[in-house]
C-alpha positions, -999 to 999 in steps of 0.1 A, spaced: -804 72 235 -768 78 252 -755 51 266 -746 49 305 -708 53 295 -714 86 274 -734 100 297 -707 100 325 -684 111 301 -701 144 297 -704 147 334 -666 145 337 -657 164 311 -683 193 326 -666 187 363 -630 196 344 -648 226 333 -659 239 367 -628 230 381 -606 251 357 -630 276 357 -628 279 397 -590 281 397 -592 306 368 -611 328 392 -598 320 425 -563 326 412 -557 363 416 -576 362 449 -551 331 462 -521 342 452 -525 379 461 -526 371 495 -501 378 522 -499 345 528 -487 332 492 -461 363 495 -446 346 522 -445 315 509 -429 329 477 -403 342 503 -404 309 524 -398 288 489 -369 316 482 -351 310 517 -355 270 511 -336 268 481 -309 295 490 -305 292 532 -308 329 537 -332 351 552 -355 365 524 -375 394 526 -401 413 499 -418 444 503 -454 446 486 -477 423 476 -471 404 444 -486 414 410 -502 384 392 -502 375 354 -524 350 339 -518 350 305 -498 340 287 -482 327 318 -492 322 354 -462 345 376 -455 368 401 -438 397 400 -422 409 435 -402 441 440 -376 449 465 -363 415 473 -337 406 492 -316 381 507 -296 380 542 -275 361 568 -297 345 592 -274 354 618 -267 390 609 -280 414 633 -275 446 610 -300 424 583 -277 432 556 -283 423 518 -262 397 504 -284 400 474 -310 424 465 -333 427 430 -351 455 427 -380 435 406 -382 394 402 -407 377 376 -415 338 391 -432 315 370 -457 296 395 -479 264 390 -517 271 390 -525 239 401 -502 244 434 -512 279 438 -551 269 435 -542 246 462 -521 277 485 -488 262 479 -461 284 461 -442 256 434 -416 278 406 -389 267 389 -383 297 366 -370 335 378 -362 363 359 -342 392 384 -338 426 368 -312 448 385 -299 426 407 -266 430 434 -244 406 446 -223 413 475 -189 402 482 -168 407 513 -130 415 502 -106 407 527 -71 424 531 -48 406 510 -77 419 476 -91 381 476 -131 382 477 -152 362 500 -185 349 491 -215 347 506 -221 323 529 -255 302 530 -264 284 566 -282 260 550 -308 255 517 -318 227 495 -288 236 475 -263 236 500 -278 202 516 -278 189 479 -240 194 476 -235 182 509 -253 151 498 -232 143 470 -200 152 489 -207 123 505 -212 103 475 -179 115 459 -159 110 493 -173 70 495 -159 66 453 -140 95 441 -130 75 414 -164 65 404 -191 82 423 -229 68 425 -244 89 397 -281 71 408 -278 86 442 -275 124 436 -300 142 448 -328 151 418 -346 178 427 -360 200 401 -342 235 400 -350 251 365 -341 285 350 -324 318 363 -322 348 341 -308 381 353 -306 411 337 -283 448 344 -267 431 371 -239 439 394 -214 425 419 -200 449 444 -174 442 469 -178 454 502 -150 464 531 -151 487 562 -146 521 539 -177 510 514 -184 495 483 -167 492 452 -182 476 417 -163 446 406 -187 440 377 -217 456 360 -240 453 331 -246 417 345 -272 396 324 -272 363 317 -292 332 324 -285 296 342 -304 267 330 -300 239 354 -332 212 346 -323 194 381 -294 191 406 -288 158 388 -287 164 354 -263 192 330 -260 228 334 -250 257 317 -244 293 323 -239 321 300 -236 356 313 -221 390 298 -209 420 318 -183 444 321 -150 443 342 -127 465 344 -142 489 317 -139 458 292 -171 436 280 -167 404 290 -191 373 275 -188 338 295 -203 308 289 -200 270 315 -214 242 307 -208 204 323 -231 172 320 -225 174 361 -222 207 379 -232 193 411 -202 169 409 -179 199 410 -197 217 436 -193 188 456 -156 187 451 -156 158 425 -143 156 389 -169 164 361 -161 171 322 -162 212 318 -168 234 290 -157 269 298 -151 299 276 -143 336 279 -147 365 252 -131 403 259 -112 425 238 -80 416 260 -79 381 254 -100 350 248 -99 318 261 -119 283 262 -114 249 285 -126 218 272 -119 188 295 -121 176 334 -125 199 363 -124 197 402 -134 221 428 -124 204 459 -100 219 481 -78 239 455 -96 236 418 -77 213 394 -83 210 358 -69 185 328 -81 192 295 -73 211 267 -66 251 268 -65 278 244 -56 315 248 -53 342 221 -45 380 228 -34 414 214 -8 416 240 4 397 265 12 429 286 -21 441 280 -38 407 295 -19 410 326 -26 450 331 -58 439 325 -64 412 348 -41 431 375 -42 468 373 -2 482 377 12 447 367 34 463 334 33 498 324 28 516 293 14 501 256 3 467 248 32 449 232 29 418 205 3 395 199 3 361 218 -16 330 212 -15 297 231 -27 262 229 -17 233 249 -25 208 272 -35 221 309 -34 206 342 -28 211 375 -44 235 397 -42 281 398 -16 278 422 3 263 392 -6 255 362 18 231 336 12 236 301 24 205 278 24 205 239 19 241 239 18 253 206 28 292 211 24 323 185 43 356 197 42 384 177 31 358 147 65 335 153 53 300 162 71 278 188 62 245 208 71 239 243 67 232 277 54 262 302 46 262 340 21 292 349 17 301 389 -13 330 396 1 337 433 -2 371 448 30 374 422 23 357 391 55 336 374 61 321 336 86 292 332 99 269 307 112 262 275 101 270 239 117 266 207 107 283 172 117 282 142 123 318 136 117 347 159 119 384 162 144 386 192 136 424 196 101 423 197 101 390 224 123 413 242 103 440 242 71 421 255 89 416 288 119 440 291 113 473 305 97 499 280 92 535 290 66 562 276 91 573 253 116 554 234 143 562 253 130 555 286 134 527 306 107 514 335 116 486 353 85 485 382 70 454 362 102 433 374 85 433 410 51 424 397 59 392 378 83 365 376 97 353 349 123 324 336 120 311 300 147 291 277 142 298 242 161 284 211 155 298 176 168 280 140 165 315 128 160 350 145 161 385 135 173 417 153 166 446 137 185 439 103 208 416 117 202 381 108 207 354 137 211 315 132 206 286 158 195 309 190 198 300 224 187 322 247 169 331 287 148 359 293 145 362 334 125 386 357 125 381 391 125 407 422 135 439 406 160 425 382 150 415 343 172 401 318 176 390 285 209 370 271 219 358 238 241 330 250 249 313 215 240 327 182 259 324 147 258 360 132 281 378 108 299 348 100 307 339 138 295 338 171 276 364 190 266 363 225 251 394 239 232 407 268 211 433 288 201 433 323 183 456 349 187 459 382 165 476 404 185 488 437 180 511 465 198 538 445 187 533 417 180 509 389 216 497 373 218 489 339 246 465 320 250 459 278 276 430 271 283 420 239 306 395 225 313 389 191 341 359 181 354 352 145 331 380 127 326 392 92 340 430 100 320 442 67 288 424 77 289 439 112 300 473 104 269 476 78 247 459 109 257 487 125 256 514 102 289 525 98 301 526 61 339 544 70 365 533 88 354 499 90 376 471 94 370 439 69 387 408 79 378 380 104 379 398 141 365 397 174 343 424 193 336 431 224 313 456 243 307 462 279 287 493 295 271 497 327 255 529 345 222 541 356 190 527 342 165 555 340 170 558 302 188 546 277 201 586 271 209 590 303 227 548 304 252 562 273 258 591 289 270 582 321 283 545 312 312 529 324 328 500 309 354 489 277 351 487 238 379 462 225 381 449 189 408 430 171 408 418 137 431 403 112 446 406 78 420 427 58 416 463 48 400 492 65 369 506 39 364 543 34 401 551 37 422 566 7 455 568 28 476 580 -5 450 607 -6 450 613 31 492 619 31 490 642 -4 463 662 18 480 662 46 509 678 28 490 710 20 485 720 52 450 732 68 423 710 78 402 687 60 375 665 62 374 633 65 351 627 36 374 642 11 400 608 18 376 583 19 371 572 -19 395 540 -6 403 506 8 432 508 30 449 468 31 460 458 68 477 430 80 458 438 112 439 464 133 436 468 171 411 488 193 413 493 233 389 518 250 379 525 285 348 543 290 343 564 320 312 588 326 302 585 291 332 589 278 358 568 259 392 572 267 411 553 235 439 534 248 454 517 216 438 524 183 461 510 154 457 496 120 488 479 102 498 480 67 529 463 51 545 496 49 530 517 79 516 520 109 486 541 122 474 549 152 452 570 173 448 580 210 424 605 228 386 611 242 355 603 223 324 616 247 290 607 240 276 637 251 278 658 219 291 633 199 327 649 197 359 640 191 395 652 203 419 625 189 454 629 179 474 604 157 501 596 130 509 577 101 542 559 108 564 546 80 581 514 86 605 514 68 618 550 56 647 541 31 619 521 13 603 551 -6 605 590 -14 569 595 -9 545 613 17 539 578 30 578 574 41 573 603 67 559 606 97 524 628 93 511 635 132 475 649 130 447 661 149 411 647 148 384 668 155 346 676 146 321 652 152 313 614 150 293 623 115 316 642 101 352 642 117 380 671 103 418 666 99 439 691 109 481 683 107 500 691 133 535 699 112 537 693 81 551 657 70 585 650 83 610 627 72 617 596 94 657 594 99 666 569 88 683 542 118 725 551 121 741 518 110 762 501 137 802 510 132 803 477 145 
């Protein structure tokens, strides 16, 4: 015979089974009533602090999970008489507690939003204003946590933080729109992701994907104490962003009180700094992307000014180190110092210097949208085919002015200083090019400049200054003003056979300079001075001195058309020393073009009369 204990157990099990069966039978009836729909709206409002409206009755599913499906859910500001929605979703699935539902209550922790829309107000300065809640559990919890933080900012009492259960929120195919007086503009689209936050005093995470300004973006964030962050305290934060223009990550401490502040390790990698800035701030930089960039540094500060210490920077494949400061005001700015082992100077300059839609175009509009002040150094550098060493340079962009200067560098066996500057003025952009090469090897300089004929071989100095309108490189050279000068000491001139020149001149008729270019002429010195006006070089002095002769030229060399209009002469220093043609004065005209000059003797070579001996 069963014991009393056994009988009581049987009755208990039977009672529980009946209760469960009753709940299951009652659930569809209870949860589908208007009362429960209103309770769901009430709970959503209690959490968010907004007025919640739900169209239609909930659709109940019991298996495999007990959930309610809602349609056309909107949230609006309680004080907005127009009841304009700040958030809406076409469909919302909420997982419910079956026991609470049987008792006529609503208790849920997980929600799934389909095609939600969040509306932000766009201010006149382009910033966004988030909807302001009039209360709600989340806001009250943040306020309570803010009091805990303010009482002891350095070590807030974590045990006193609100511990309300929150849960998981998922969203699919969402979007964020900006609202102005003129209507709505889509900011983010195709938003899909999840917020996982078991309880307000526990860890939380966010993962989402979407499309911003035409580019797919993936974002992940997590913190062991997110409530502290919302309350203005400091807490660990891990975040990452991945998109085609840029990938970035942060791992450290953050705080969102007042101006957000950060202190941790950050990384950034992008195919082009220019593309990143153009994507994040349309119109800031023109044309196609230039050069990949990667940065790893300890970041501290706030969005107004971030300091990057121990920065490891790789620009166009050249690694460097330094300290940078980044400001993200209405006009973003970058300042600091960088040291490279090796660097491509032209590639670096092109990342910031103006480049238009064609190779010769100049576009300085970016100088109104970004400030730049960098000090650079490199043990070795290249500028096209030119090899540099011990380079010190600066790159500056501010208020319509863009400049890149090499203040010191070793090249061609000597010292080089160079710069390019673009200055936007009311009358148009003005450009300036400067080069000063001191104590250099003329042969190496000529080879780098692509000149193989009539090049001084020896030690010397070259100076070039050009100024003109900066609409394009072509118009700059066509209309430039400035000067060119060069001085070389003892050496030689490559590409000139003076004996052949004299013999050919004696024959009469014009001839190509190439016909007498198979030699090297020893010289005691070479000097050139030319003034440039409107793209035309007027040679004031061009003289080469050999042990026996003086060779000089004068005339004009226009850039447009690349023509030559020069006159010159070969004059002997001592007419009694020889009876050869070189002992006679040879006057000639130089015409043709830069690439194909021709020589035309003005008169037959004439013997210069020896000086008359003094009767004294």
